[in-house]
C-alpha positions in Angstrom: 69.6 116.1 71.5 68.5 113.0 73.5 67.9 113.4 76.8 68.9 110.5 79.1 65.8 109.3 81.2 66.9 107.7 84.8 65.0 104.3 86.2 63.9 105.3 89.2 63.7 102.9 91.6 62.4 102.3 95.9 64.9 100.9 98.2 63.7 100.0 101.9 66.2 101.8 104.4 66.0 101.5 108.0 66.4 104.4 110.1 67.7 104.7 114.2 68.6 106.6 117.1 72.2 105.4 118.2 74.2 107.2 119.8 74.8 111.1 118.8 73.7 110.0 115.9 71.4 108.7 113.5 72.3 105.9 111.8 70.1 105.2 108.0 70.6 101.0 106.7 70.0 100.0 103.2 67.6 96.1 103.2 69.6 96.1 99.7 71.7 97.0 98.7 73.9 96.4 102.0 74.5 100.0 102.1 75.3 102.1 106.0 75.1 105.5 106.6 74.5 108.2 108.7 73.4 111.9 109.6 73.4 114.1 112.5 69.8 114.0 111.9 66.6 111.5 110.1 67.1 113.4 107.0 71.0 113.7 107.1 71.1 110.1 107.6 68.6 109.6 104.6 70.1 111.9 102.9 73.9 110.4 102.7 72.1 106.9 102.4 71.3 108.6 99.0 74.1 109.3 98.1 76.0 105.9 99.5 73.3 104.4 97.4 74.2 106.2 94.1 77.9 105.4 95.2 77.2 101.8 95.3 75.1 101.0 91.3 77.5 103.2 89.8 80.3 100.7 91.4 78.2 97.4 91.2 75.3 98.3 89.0 71.7 96.9 89.9 71.8 93.4 88.0 72.1 91.1 91.4 69.6 94.2 92.8 66.0 92.7 93.3 62.8 94.1 91.8 60.2 95.1 93.6 56.9 94.0 93.1 54.9 96.1 95.6 56.1 98.7 98.5 58.4 97.6 101.2 56.5 96.1 104.3 58.4 97.8 107.8 57.7 96.2 111.0 59.1 94.7 114.0 59.5 91.0 116.0 59.7 91.4 119.6 62.5 88.6 121.3 62.8 87.7 124.9 66.3 88.5 125.3 67.2 86.1 129.1 
């Protein structure tokens, strides 16, 4: 019996505390999930990405050639 080896990919994700929930968002694919803790939100996001990939595949997703950079910008609001 042959073993099927799965491809592993890295997806950029952001977690923010919004009200009583932690909301986890994947940049690409555009998937969002939530949880009561950061870990739960990320676990739920991982599951949501799996479901997205089962439905849509990886054909439209860019190949990451290096790890994503997380930074922020400040914007003045009137």
